[in-house]
C-alpha positions as CSV (number, residue, x, y, z in Angstrom):
1,X,20.9,-0.9,-9.7
2,X,22.9,0.2,-12.7
3,X,19.9,0.9,-15.0
4,X,18.7,3.7,-12.7
5,X,21.5,6.1,-13.5
6,X,21.4,5.4,-17.3
7,X,17.6,5.8,-17.3
8,X,17.9,9.3,-15.8
9,X,20.7,10.1,-18.3
10,X,18.3,9.3,-21.1
11,X,15.7,11.4,-19.6
12,X,18.0,14.4,-19.2
13,X,19.2,14.1,-22.8
14,X,15.6,13.9,-24.1
15,X,14.2,16.8,-22.3
16,X,16.9,19.4,-22.8
17,X,14.4,22.4,-23.0
18,X,12.9,21.6,-19.7
19,X,16.2,20.9,-18.0
20,X,17.8,24.0,-19.1
21,X,15.1,25.8,-17.2
22,X,15.7,23.7,-14.1
23,X,19.4,23.8,-13.9
24,X,20.3,27.4,-14.0
25,X,19.8,28.2,-10.3
26,X,20.8,31.3,-8.5
27,X,22.4,31.5,-5.0
28,X,21.7,35.2,-4.4
29,X,20.5,35.9,-1.0
30,X,17.3,37.9,-0.7
31,X,16.2,40.8,1.5
32,X,15.1,40.4,5.0
33,X,11.5,39.7,5.9
34,X,9.3,42.7,6.3
35,X,6.5,41.1,8.3
36,X,6.3,38.9,11.4
37,X,3.9,36.6,9.5
38,X,5.3,33.1,8.8
39,X,4.6,31.2,5.6
40,X,2.0,28.6,5.9
41,X,0.1,26.2,3.6
42,X,-3.3,24.5,3.4
43,X,-3.7,21.4,1.3
44,X,-6.3,19.9,-0.9
45,X,-5.8,16.3,-2.0
46,X,-7.2,13.7,-4.1
47,X,-7.8,10.4,-2.4
48,X,-4.5,8.8,-1.4
49,X,-3.9,5.1,-2.1
50,X,-1.4,2.4,-1.2
51,X,-0.6,-0.6,-3.4
52,X,-0.3,-4.4,-3.0
53,X,-3.5,-6.4,-2.7
54,X,-5.9,-3.4,-2.4
55,X,-5.5,0.3,-2.0
56,X,-6.4,2.0,1.2
57,X,-8.3,5.2,0.3
58,X,-7.4,8.1,2.5
59,X,-9.2,11.3,2.3
60,X,-7.2,13.4,4.7
61,X,-3.6,14.3,4.7
62,X,-3.8,15.3,8.3
63,X,-2.5,12.1,9.8
64,X,0.3,12.1,12.5
65,X,3.4,11.1,10.8
66,X,2.4,12.1,7.2
67,X,5.2,13.8,5.4
68,X,5.3,16.0,2.3
69,X,8.3,17.5,0.5
70,X,8.1,21.2,-0.4
71,X,10.4,23.2,-2.7
72,X,10.3,27.0,-2.7
73,X,11.7,30.0,-4.7
74,X,11.1,33.7,-4.3
75,X,12.3,37.0,-5.8
76,X,11.3,40.3,-6.9
77,X,10.9,39.2,-10.6
78,X,7.4,40.1,-12.0
79,X,7.0,36.8,-13.8
80,X,7.7,34.7,-10.7
81,X,11.1,33.5,-12.1
82,X,13.0,34.5,-8.9
83,X,15.4,31.8,-7.7
84,X,16.2,32.7,-4.1
85,X,15.5,29.6,-1.9
86,X,12.7,30.0,0.5
87,X,14.4,27.5,2.9
88,X,18.1,26.9,3.7
89,X,18.7,25.7,0.3
90,X,16.8,25.1,-3.1
91,X,16.4,21.5,-2.0
92,X,13.1,20.1,-0.6
93,X,12.1,20.6,3.0
94,X,10.4,17.8,4.8
95,X,7.2,19.0,6.4
96,X,5.6,16.6,8.9
97,X,2.2,16.4,10.5
98,X,3.0,16.3,14.2
99,X,1.2,16.1,17.6
100,X,1.9,19.1,19.8
101,X,1.5,17.0,23.0
102,X,-1.6,18.9,24.1
103,X,-4.3,17.1,22.1
104,X,-3.8,18.9,18.8
105,X,-1.6,18.4,15.7
106,X,-0.1,20.6,13.1
107,X,2.1,20.7,10.0
108,X,5.6,21.6,11.1
109,X,9.4,21.5,10.4
110,X,12.6,23.0,11.7
111,X,14.0,25.9,9.9
112,X,17.7,26.4,10.5
113,X,18.6,29.2,8.1
114,X,21.1,31.9,9.0
115,X,18.3,34.3,9.9
116,X,16.7,31.9,12.3
117,X,18.9,32.5,15.3
118,X,18.9,36.4,15.0
119,X,15.1,36.5,14.7
120,X,14.4,33.9,17.3
121,X,11.8,32.2,15.0
122,X,12.3,28.8,13.5
123,X,9.9,29.5,10.6
124,X,10.4,31.4,7.4
125,X,8.8,34.9,7.2
126,X,7.1,36.5,4.3
127,X,8.5,39.4,2.2
128,X,5.3,41.0,1.1
129,X,6.7,42.5,-2.2
130,X,8.3,39.3,-3.3
131,X,6.7,36.6,-5.6
132,X,6.8,33.0,-4.5
133,X,6.4,29.6,-6.1
134,X,6.2,26.3,-4.3
135,X,6.4,22.8,-5.7
136,X,5.5,19.7,-3.5
137,X,5.1,16.0,-3.6
138,X,3.7,13.3,-1.3
139,X,5.2,11.2,0.2
140,X,8.6,12.5,1.4
141,X,9.7,8.8,1.7
142,X,10.3,8.8,-2.1
143,X,13.0,11.5,-1.9
144,X,15.7,8.9,-2.6
145,X,14.2,8.6,-6.1
146,X,14.2,12.4,-6.8
147,X,16.8,13.7,-9.3
148,X,19.2,16.3,-7.6
149,X,18.3,18.9,-10.2
150,X,14.7,19.1,-8.9
151,X,13.6,22.4,-7.5
152,X,10.5,24.7,-7.3
153,X,10.9,24.9,-11.1
154,X,10.6,21.2,-12.0
155,X,10.4,17.9,-10.2
156,X,12.1,15.0,-11.7
157,X,11.9,11.5,-10.1
158,X,11.8,7.8,-10.7
159,X,9.0,5.4,-9.6
160,X,8.9,1.6,-9.7
161,X,5.9,-0.6,-9.4
162,X,8.1,-3.4,-8.0
163,X,9.9,-1.3,-5.4
164,X,7.3,1.2,-4.2
165,X,4.0,0.7,-2.5
166,X,2.9,4.3,-2.0
167,X,0.8,6.6,-4.0
168,X,2.5,9.6,-5.5
169,X,0.9,13.1,-5.6
170,X,2.3,16.5,-6.7
171,X,1.2,20.1,-6.1
172,X,2.2,23.7,-7.2
173,X,1.3,27.1,-6.0
174,X,2.3,30.8,-6.4
175,X,1.9,33.8,-4.1
176,X,2.6,37.5,-4.1
177,X,1.6,38.7,-0.5
178,X,1.3,42.3,-1.7
179,X,-1.1,41.6,-4.5
180,X,-3.0,38.4,-3.8
181,X,-6.1,38.6,-1.7
182,X,-4.8,35.7,0.5
183,X,-1.9,38.0,1.4
184,X,0.2,36.3,4.1
185,X,-2.4,33.6,4.7
186,X,-1.8,29.9,4.1
187,X,-0.7,28.9,0.6
188,X,-3.1,26.3,-0.8
189,X,-1.4,23.3,-2.3
190,X,-3.8,21.2,-4.5
191,X,-2.3,17.8,-4.6
192,X,-3.0,15.8,-7.7
193,X,-2.5,12.1,-8.4
194,X,0.5,11.5,-10.6
195,X,-0.1,7.8,-11.2
196,X,-2.9,5.8,-12.8
197,X,-5.0,3.4,-10.9
198,X,-6.3,0.1,-12.1
199,X,-9.3,-2.1,-10.8
200,X,-10.2,-5.5,-12.0
201,X,-13.6,-7.1,-11.6
202,X,-14.2,-10.7,-12.7
203,X,-17.7,-11.8,-13.7
204,X,-19.3,-15.0,-15.1
205,X,-21.7,-15.0,-18.0
206,X,-23.6,-17.7,-16.4
207,X,-24.3,-16.3,-12.9
208,X,-25.8,-19.7,-11.8
209,X,-22.4,-21.2,-11.8
210,X,-20.2,-21.1,-8.7
211,X,-16.6,-20.4,-9.2
212,X,-13.8,-18.5,-7.3
213,X,-10.6,-16.7,-8.4
214,X,-7.5,-18.0,-6.8
215,X,-4.7,-16.1,-8.6
216,X,-4.3,-13.0,-10.7
217,X,-1.5,-11.0,-12.2
218,X,-0.6,-8.7,-15.1
219,X,2.2,-8.7,-17.7
220,X,3.4,-6.3,-20.4
221,X,3.3,-3.3,-18.0
222,X,6.0,-0.6,-17.7
223,X,7.4,-1.5,-14.3
224,X,9.1,1.8,-13.8
225,X,9.1,5.3,-15.2
226,X,10.4,8.8,-15.0
227,X,8.1,11.7,-13.8
228,X,8.5,15.3,-15.0
229,X,6.3,17.9,-13.3
230,X,6.8,21.5,-14.7
231,X,5.1,24.5,-16.0
232,X,3.0,23.8,-19.1
233,X,4.0,27.2,-20.5
234,X,7.6,28.4,-19.5
235,X,6.4,32.0,-20.0
236,X,3.6,31.7,-17.6
237,X,4.8,30.3,-14.3
238,X,1.4,31.0,-12.6
239,X,-0.4,28.9,-15.1
240,X,-1.2,25.2,-15.6
241,X,1.4,22.5,-14.7
242,X,2.2,19.3,-16.7
243,X,2.5,15.9,-15.2
244,X,4.4,13.9,-17.7
245,X,5.7,10.3,-17.6
246,X,8.4,8.7,-19.6
247,X,8.0,4.9,-18.9
248,X,10.8,2.4,-19.0
249,X,10.7,-0.7,-21.2
250,X,7.6,-2.8,-20.9
251,X,8.2,-6.3,-19.6
252,X,6.2,-9.1,-21.0
253,X,7.6,-11.9,-18.6
254,X,7.5,-10.4,-15.1
255,X,4.3,-10.8,-13.0
256,X,3.2,-7.3,-11.8
257,X,0.6,-6.9,-9.0
258,X,0.6,-10.6,-8.4
259,X,-2.1,-11.8,-6.0
260,X,-1.9,-15.5,-5.1
261,X,-4.1,-17.3,-2.6
262,X,-1.5,-20.1,-2.3
263,X,-4.2,-22.6,-2.9
264,X,-5.7,-21.7,0.4
265,X,-9.4,-22.0,-0.2
266,X,-10.2,-19.6,2.5
267,X,-8.5,-16.9,0.5
268,X,-10.3,-17.6,-2.8
269,X,-12.4,-14.6,-4.1
270,X,-15.9,-15.9,-4.9
271,X,-17.4,-14.7,-8.1
272,X,-20.7,-13.2,-7.1
273,X,-23.5,-12.2,-9.5
274,X,-22.1,-8.7,-9.9
275,X,-18.6,-9.9,-10.1
276,X,-15.7,-9.8,-7.6
277,X,-12.9,-7.4,-7.2
278,X,-9.5,-9.1,-7.6
279,X,-7.7,-6.8,-5.2
280,X,-9.2,-6.3,-1.7
281,X,-12.0,-3.6,-1.6
282,X,-13.4,-4.4,1.7
283,X,-13.6,-1.9,4.6
284,X,-11.5,1.2,3.6
285,X,-9.8,-0.5,0.6
286,X,-10.9,0.3,-2.9
287,X,-9.5,-2.6,-4.8
288,X,-7.1,-0.4,-6.9
289,X,-3.5,-0.9,-7.9
290,X,-1.1,1.6,-9.5
291,X,0.2,1.8,-13.0
292,X,2.8,4.1,-14.7
293,X,1.0,6.6,-17.0
294,X,1.9,6.6,-20.8
295,X,1.2,10.3,-21.6
296,X,4.7,11.4,-22.2
297,X,5.6,13.1,-25.4
298,X,8.5,15.2,-26.8
299,X,8.2,17.6,-29.7
300,X,4.7,16.1,-30.6
301,X,5.9,12.6,-30.5
302,X,4.5,10.1,-28.1
303,X,7.3,8.3,-26.0
304,X,5.0,5.2,-25.9
305,X,4.1,4.3,-29.5
306,X,2.9,1.7,-30.1
307,X,1.1,0.9,-26.9
308,X,2.3,-2.2,-25.1
309,X,0.3,-5.4,-25.1
310,X,-0.9,-5.8,-21.6
311,X,-2.5,-9.0,-20.4
312,X,-4.5,-10.0,-17.3
313,X,-3.9,-13.6,-16.2
314,X,-5.9,-15.6,-13.6
315,X,-6.8,-19.0,-12.4
316,X,-10.1,-20.3,-10.7
317,X,-10.7,-23.2,-8.4
318,X,-12.8,-25.0,-11.1
319,X,-10.2,-24.4,-13.8
320,X,-7.4,-25.9,-11.6
321,X,-4.0,-25.1,-13.3
322,X,-5.8,-23.7,-16.5
323,X,-4.6,-20.1,-16.9
324,X,-7.2,-17.7,-18.3
325,X,-5.6,-14.8,-20.2
326,X,-7.4,-11.6,-21.3
327,X,-5.7,-8.8,-23.4
328,X,-6.6,-5.4,-22.1
329,X,-7.9,-2.8,-24.6
330,X,-5.3,-0.4,-26.0
331,X,-5.6,2.6,-23.8
332,X,-3.1,5.3,-23.1
333,X,-3.2,5.5,-19.3
334,X,-3.1,9.1,-18.0
335,X,-2.1,10.5,-14.6
336,X,-5.0,10.9,-12.1
337,X,-7.4,8.6,-13.7
338,X,-9.0,5.4,-12.6
339,X,-9.4,2.5,-15.1
340,X,-12.0,-0.1,-14.0
341,X,-11.7,-3.3,-16.0
342,X,-14.5,-5.9,-16.1
343,X,-13.5,-9.3,-17.3
344,X,-16.3,-11.7,-18.1
345,X,-15.8,-15.5,-18.3
346,X,-17.8,-16.9,-21.2
347,X,-17.2,-20.7,-21.1
348,X,-13.9,-21.1,-23.0
349,X,-13.3,-17.3,-23.7
350,X,-13.1,-14.1,-21.8
351,X,-14.1,-10.6,-22.8
352,X,-12.9,-7.2,-21.3
353,X,-14.7,-3.9,-20.8
354,X,-13.3,-0.8,-19.2
355,X,-14.7,2.4,-17.6
356,X,-12.4,5.4,-17.1
357,X,-13.1,7.8,-14.2
358,X,-11.3,10.8,-12.7
359,X,-10.2,10.6,-9.0
360,X,-12.4,12.8,-6.7
361,X,-10.8,15.7,-5.1
362,X,-11.4,15.8,-1.3
363,X,-10.4,18.6,1.0
364,X,-7.7,18.2,3.7
365,X,-7.8,21.4,5.7
366,X,-4.3,21.4,6.9
367,X,-2.3,24.6,7.8
368,X,1.4,24.1,7.5
369,X,3.2,27.0,9.2
370,X,6.5,27.6,7.8
């Protein structure tokens, strides 16, 4: 796809200050470990979701087969700006939740650095006096979309609603074993949602009327975008991190998150008194689909300005081929927030209301021994 390269080039040109910080990597080797303690992690995650006809809400990362990507730098610099790779290179390490074959599971990976053979240990050991920083994302399967300048400094990647069906989460942590009370204990990675989530509920003004939804889709969305995840203040690498998106061009013609019953009446969604969720919310599904956030800005200017005109389109069994269309309120979607839209059918018109909620953080008490 030719536009993928040009899209990244545009992003690289636009965010020169951020990229200058991310591209000046050092290849200096660090001192040998002064402890037998291996680096480990614990994770806290927001609920994970998958896309298509309804999100599966997962409250625990500790699922056999789960994979995260972890970048790591360390060094003696007091401001945590050291650039010695924690792993074999400054690239991401795939860390997988595996079964040990004895009824237990753990986060694990294979370290093949030059010091692994001599030490007889296939994990990275702490250097107590050094300062470490780790940047991570879930799932590792999106690695093919990551820009090769990404590191523990900044994560840059592309995400497409039309190509990907997985949630995207990011995390960042720092550690100085000699000073922090956690010492050489697990590094806690707090994963945060990088995407926005949408839910659509259709109601009828006259609840005595029986009607069902048979097709639903959205138009006007940004189908893909570029994610930048970096330190909010370049002079404070222990501080807050920014999740910023630069969306691609909004598309008014392509159907996004298209649900279609195929005129199979058994698949219609009946509009109950309290409304019906368009996307499946039964069992462990929450009825959410993903969207590219629109919070990106550069030198005080919003990248998305004005906001795109986004429409919800749907058909019902009573309406036959009649297409109902509702314009969504102009809202600048932000990372890590749920937007719950209620569309009310009022005879020949429709109205839309929206509620905004943060995703709830849930603990996933994993220890990843590195």
